[in-house]
C-alpha beads as a LAMMPS data file, in Angstrom:
LAMMPS data file: protein, C-alpha beads

220 atoms
219 bonds

1 atom types
1 bond types

-500.0 500.0 xlo xhi
-500.0 500.0 ylo yhi
-500.0 500.0 zlo zhi

Masses

1 110.0

Atoms # bond

1 1 1 -0.022 -0.072 0.023
2 1 1 1.347 3.386 -1.020
3 1 1 2.028 6.115 1.698
4 1 1 3.793 9.335 1.037
5 1 1 4.779 9.664 4.625
6 1 1 6.356 6.247 4.820
7 1 1 7.836 6.897 1.356
8 1 1 9.762 9.889 2.783
9 1 1 10.888 8.098 5.868
10 1 1 11.977 4.916 4.075
11 1 1 13.678 7.085 1.425
12 1 1 15.944 8.766 3.756
13 1 1 16.659 5.622 5.784
14 1 1 17.502 3.649 2.531
15 1 1 19.815 6.361 0.915
16 1 1 21.724 7.046 4.198
17 1 1 22.063 3.214 4.741
18 1 1 23.568 2.911 1.280
19 1 1 25.974 5.817 1.920
20 1 1 27.043 4.436 5.297
21 1 1 27.451 0.923 3.763
22 1 1 29.813 2.514 1.279
23 1 1 31.719 4.199 4.184
24 1 1 32.020 0.901 5.918
25 1 1 33.377 -0.751 2.851
26 1 1 35.898 1.987 2.473
27 1 1 37.049 2.219 6.080
28 1 1 36.950 -1.336 7.356
29 1 1 37.140 -3.387 4.171
30 1 1 39.611 -1.040 2.465
31 1 1 37.760 -0.906 -0.790
32 1 1 38.868 1.949 -3.048
33 1 1 36.828 5.108 -3.466
34 1 1 36.281 4.208 -7.103
35 1 1 34.472 1.073 -5.916
36 1 1 32.511 2.662 -3.110
37 1 1 31.424 5.572 -5.286
38 1 1 29.947 3.241 -7.799
39 1 1 28.381 1.023 -4.989
40 1 1 26.598 4.086 -3.728
41 1 1 25.810 5.254 -7.221
42 1 1 24.033 1.980 -8.028
43 1 1 22.398 1.643 -4.630
44 1 1 20.854 5.124 -4.864
45 1 1 19.790 4.789 -8.548
46 1 1 17.908 1.594 -7.741
47 1 1 15.777 3.466 -5.295
48 1 1 13.675 4.636 -8.186
49 1 1 11.897 1.379 -7.851
50 1 1 11.028 2.074 -4.216
51 1 1 9.990 5.614 -5.223
52 1 1 7.361 4.450 -7.743
53 1 1 6.100 1.664 -5.270
54 1 1 5.753 3.747 -2.243
55 1 1 4.833 7.267 -3.268
56 1 1 1.360 8.517 -4.445
57 1 1 2.267 12.186 -5.031
58 1 1 5.049 13.148 -7.423
59 1 1 5.612 16.478 -5.537
60 1 1 6.344 14.624 -2.279
61 1 1 8.411 11.875 -4.158
62 1 1 10.664 14.706 -5.429
63 1 1 11.629 15.909 -1.960
64 1 1 14.281 13.263 -1.128
65 1 1 16.257 13.755 -4.421
66 1 1 16.101 17.524 -4.165
67 1 1 17.207 17.504 -0.603
68 1 1 20.214 15.355 -1.581
69 1 1 21.278 17.999 -4.254
70 1 1 22.173 20.198 -1.257
71 1 1 23.443 17.317 1.061
72 1 1 25.672 15.995 -1.712
73 1 1 26.875 19.413 -2.668
74 1 1 27.887 20.077 0.995
75 1 1 29.492 16.726 1.066
76 1 1 31.506 17.600 -2.016
77 1 1 32.644 20.924 -0.413
78 1 1 33.460 19.344 3.014
79 1 1 34.353 15.874 1.859
80 1 1 31.828 14.558 4.466
81 1 1 30.973 11.144 2.891
82 1 1 34.476 10.191 1.601
83 1 1 33.141 7.006 0.105
84 1 1 31.431 8.906 -2.728
85 1 1 33.865 11.794 -3.088
86 1 1 36.843 11.646 -5.395
87 1 1 38.303 14.845 -4.007
88 1 1 38.568 16.102 -7.579
89 1 1 37.693 19.614 -8.034
90 1 1 34.673 20.364 -10.391
91 1 1 33.511 16.692 -10.274
92 1 1 29.819 17.263 -9.317
93 1 1 28.358 13.939 -10.373
94 1 1 26.930 13.311 -7.043
95 1 1 25.045 16.513 -7.234
96 1 1 23.909 16.167 -10.880
97 1 1 22.423 12.715 -10.350
98 1 1 19.698 13.609 -7.877
99 1 1 18.828 16.627 -10.095
100 1 1 18.154 14.180 -12.934
101 1 1 16.327 11.967 -10.516
102 1 1 14.045 14.863 -9.404
103 1 1 13.429 16.002 -12.987
104 1 1 12.428 12.531 -14.218
105 1 1 10.013 12.122 -11.245
106 1 1 8.225 15.344 -12.290
107 1 1 8.219 14.529 -16.003
108 1 1 7.551 10.791 -16.079
109 1 1 5.477 10.184 -12.962
110 1 1 2.406 9.038 -14.896
111 1 1 4.639 6.499 -16.675
112 1 1 6.559 4.580 -13.892
113 1 1 7.835 2.064 -16.320
114 1 1 9.653 4.854 -18.260
115 1 1 10.924 6.547 -15.074
116 1 1 12.512 3.264 -13.909
117 1 1 13.865 2.421 -17.383
118 1 1 15.290 5.992 -17.946
119 1 1 17.487 5.845 -14.908
120 1 1 18.974 2.373 -15.681
121 1 1 21.707 3.466 -18.089
122 1 1 23.224 5.874 -15.629
123 1 1 22.648 3.611 -12.654
124 1 1 24.221 0.377 -14.163
125 1 1 25.739 1.424 -17.480
126 1 1 27.746 4.318 -16.277
127 1 1 28.914 2.347 -13.215
128 1 1 30.021 -0.492 -15.335
129 1 1 31.853 1.870 -17.650
130 1 1 33.756 3.476 -14.892
131 1 1 34.768 0.188 -13.273
132 1 1 35.672 -1.651 -16.531
133 1 1 37.303 1.497 -18.033
134 1 1 39.648 1.960 -15.078
135 1 1 40.466 -1.723 -14.586
136 1 1 40.530 -3.092 -17.986
137 1 1 40.503 -0.149 -20.359
138 1 1 43.373 -0.437 -22.964
139 1 1 41.918 0.971 -26.154
140 1 1 41.648 4.595 -25.167
141 1 1 40.348 7.756 -26.943
142 1 1 39.815 11.315 -25.893
143 1 1 36.846 13.552 -26.512
144 1 1 36.621 17.077 -24.987
145 1 1 39.747 16.493 -23.050
146 1 1 38.186 13.514 -21.272
147 1 1 39.890 10.112 -21.481
148 1 1 37.561 7.207 -22.371
149 1 1 38.138 3.593 -23.446
150 1 1 36.401 1.277 -25.898
151 1 1 36.141 -1.378 -23.184
152 1 1 34.316 1.053 -20.814
153 1 1 31.988 2.191 -23.372
154 1 1 31.260 -1.507 -24.427
155 1 1 30.451 -2.191 -20.723
156 1 1 28.160 0.716 -20.546
157 1 1 26.307 -0.299 -23.623
158 1 1 25.838 -3.898 -22.509
159 1 1 24.829 -3.171 -18.932
160 1 1 22.509 -0.376 -20.062
161 1 1 20.922 -2.698 -22.638
162 1 1 20.356 -5.411 -20.024
163 1 1 19.070 -3.101 -17.286
164 1 1 16.659 -1.185 -19.625
165 1 1 15.397 -4.385 -21.231
166 1 1 14.599 -5.940 -17.866
167 1 1 12.979 -2.708 -16.526
168 1 1 10.677 -2.429 -19.597
169 1 1 9.911 -6.230 -19.668
170 1 1 8.751 -6.214 -16.087
171 1 1 7.304 -2.778 -15.623
172 1 1 5.611 -2.135 -18.943
173 1 1 3.167 -3.967 -21.236
174 1 1 5.909 -4.258 -23.975
175 1 1 6.964 -7.777 -23.199
176 1 1 10.533 -9.178 -23.495
177 1 1 11.122 -8.867 -27.136
178 1 1 10.032 -5.406 -27.471
179 1 1 11.708 -4.427 -24.197
180 1 1 15.073 -5.964 -25.600
181 1 1 14.600 -3.916 -28.829
182 1 1 13.806 -0.627 -27.060
183 1 1 16.667 -1.344 -24.560
184 1 1 19.060 -1.745 -27.456
185 1 1 18.121 1.746 -28.870
186 1 1 18.337 3.383 -25.459
187 1 1 21.673 1.735 -24.583
188 1 1 23.158 2.949 -27.957
189 1 1 21.944 6.529 -27.350
190 1 1 23.112 6.553 -23.732
191 1 1 26.591 5.159 -24.630
192 1 1 26.939 7.972 -27.318
193 1 1 25.701 10.636 -25.126
194 1 1 28.028 9.639 -22.258
195 1 1 30.998 9.494 -24.656
196 1 1 30.211 12.930 -26.100
197 1 1 29.206 14.839 -22.970
198 1 1 31.666 17.579 -21.996
199 1 1 32.243 19.064 -18.497
200 1 1 31.377 15.814 -16.724
201 1 1 27.681 16.451 -16.740
202 1 1 26.779 13.011 -18.081
203 1 1 24.724 12.349 -14.776
204 1 1 22.286 14.930 -16.323
205 1 1 22.670 14.236 -19.968
206 1 1 22.416 10.416 -20.037
207 1 1 19.237 10.004 -17.994
208 1 1 17.392 12.856 -19.656
209 1 1 18.466 11.667 -23.160
210 1 1 17.290 8.100 -22.321
211 1 1 13.998 9.436 -20.996
212 1 1 13.460 11.552 -24.114
213 1 1 13.932 8.533 -26.437
214 1 1 11.763 6.337 -24.264
215 1 1 9.080 8.932 -24.340
216 1 1 9.046 9.348 -28.114
217 1 1 9.212 5.572 -29.043
218 1 1 5.897 4.041 -29.962
219 1 1 4.107 2.153 -27.171
220 1 1 1.048 0.050 -26.735

Bonds

1 1 1 2
2 1 2 3
3 1 3 4
4 1 4 5
5 1 5 6
6 1 6 7
7 1 7 8
8 1 8 9
9 1 9 10
10 1 10 11
11 1 11 12
12 1 12 13
13 1 13 14
14 1 14 15
15 1 15 16
16 1 16 17
17 1 17 18
18 1 18 19
19 1 19 20
20 1 20 21
21 1 21 22
22 1 22 23
23 1 23 24
24 1 24 25
25 1 25 26
26 1 26 27
27 1 27 28
28 1 28 29
29 1 29 30
30 1 30 31
31 1 31 32
32 1 32 33
33 1 33 34
34 1 34 35
35 1 35 36
36 1 36 37
37 1 37 38
38 1 38 39
39 1 39 40
40 1 40 41
41 1 41 42
42 1 42 43
43 1 43 44
44 1 44 45
45 1 45 46
46 1 46 47
47 1 47 48
48 1 48 49
49 1 49 50
50 1 50 51
51 1 51 52
52 1 52 53
53 1 53 54
54 1 54 55
55 1 55 56
56 1 56 57
57 1 57 58
58 1 58 59
59 1 59 60
60 1 60 61
61 1 61 62
62 1 62 63
63 1 63 64
64 1 64 65
65 1 65 66
66 1 66 67
67 1 67 68
68 1 68 69
69 1 69 70
70 1 70 71
71 1 71 72
72 1 72 73
73 1 73 74
74 1 74 75
75 1 75 76
76 1 76 77
77 1 77 78
78 1 78 79
79 1 79 80
80 1 80 81
81 1 81 82
82 1 82 83
83 1 83 84
84 1 84 85
85 1 85 86
86 1 86 87
87 1 87 88
88 1 88 89
89 1 89 90
90 1 90 91
91 1 91 92
92 1 92 93
93 1 93 94
94 1 94 95
95 1 95 96
96 1 96 97
97 1 97 98
98 1 98 99
99 1 99 100
100 1 100 101
101 1 101 102
102 1 102 103
103 1 103 104
104 1 104 105
105 1 105 106
106 1 106 107
107 1 107 108
108 1 108 109
109 1 109 110
110 1 110 111
111 1 111 112
112 1 112 113
113 1 113 114
114 1 114 115
115 1 115 116
116 1 116 117
117 1 117 118
118 1 118 119
119 1 119 120
120 1 120 121
121 1 121 122
122 1 122 123
123 1 123 124
124 1 124 125
125 1 125 126
126 1 126 127
127 1 127 128
128 1 128 129
129 1 129 130
130 1 130 131
131 1 131 132
132 1 132 133
133 1 133 134
134 1 134 135
135 1 135 136
136 1 136 137
137 1 137 138
138 1 138 139
139 1 139 140
140 1 140 141
141 1 141 142
142 1 142 143
143 1 143 144
144 1 144 145
145 1 145 146
146 1 146 147
147 1 147 148
148 1 148 149
149 1 149 150
150 1 150 151
151 1 151 152
152 1 152 153
153 1 153 154
154 1 154 155
155 1 155 156
156 1 156 157
157 1 157 158
158 1 158 159
159 1 159 160
160 1 160 161
161 1 161 162
162 1 162 163
163 1 163 164
164 1 164 165
165 1 165 166
166 1 166 167
167 1 167 168
168 1 168 169
169 1 169 170
170 1 170 171
171 1 171 172
172 1 172 173
173 1 173 174
174 1 174 175
175 1 175 176
176 1 176 177
177 1 177 178
178 1 178 179
179 1 179 180
180 1 180 181
181 1 181 182
182 1 182 183
183 1 183 184
184 1 184 185
185 1 185 186
186 1 186 187
187 1 187 188
188 1 188 189
189 1 189 190
190 1 190 191
191 1 191 192
192 1 192 193
193 1 193 194
194 1 194 195
195 1 195 196
196 1 196 197
197 1 197 198
198 1 198 199
199 1 199 200
200 1 200 201
201 1 201 202
202 1 202 203
203 1 203 204
204 1 204 205
205 1 205 206
206 1 206 207
207 1 207 208
208 1 208 209
209 1 209 210
210 1 210 211
211 1 211 212
212 1 212 213
213 1 213 214
214 1 214 215
215 1 215 216
216 1 216 217
217 1 217 218
218 1 218 219
219 1 219 220
């Protein structure tokens, strides 16, 4: 049963639990910040499912991500949650992601299937790109003074395709075949946008581009 009040409470409990779990992995298990940052990134991104299941009102559902715009910015400035901060000046990915989350809630609330699917390329695809690119990237290229790798881009494409296809197949009336086809298109666009986006604002451009494509594709 949906409840906006419980949705707000559980949202904050869940997100802070993910952040503290990342901190625990960093401090006591000695995982790298690259890993814990991606761990938090995926955990928070997956909360889109909890959002559509728990909330009734989009204007209340948008409160947690908007509040984390400020919380994450303060963490960036003060290095509060070190498990999600690279310490790199100008890297505001943790701020841009909740902005995208909030924008998509307001835009796609009547279509929860598209809301969930549009966040999957950034949640899973971008995390995979970062991990694979750093660990296994050998074939490198540069766009807008940003180093990329073919291995990282391939990982983003594959994980985005899989995540979007599953989201659409389970949450929409499309079915598995159409979900896989639409997922292929979204993954291709998301990978291209991620590679071409300057100024490290892909946490904005990738979810919004994915949402736009999903919105204009034909549906049942």
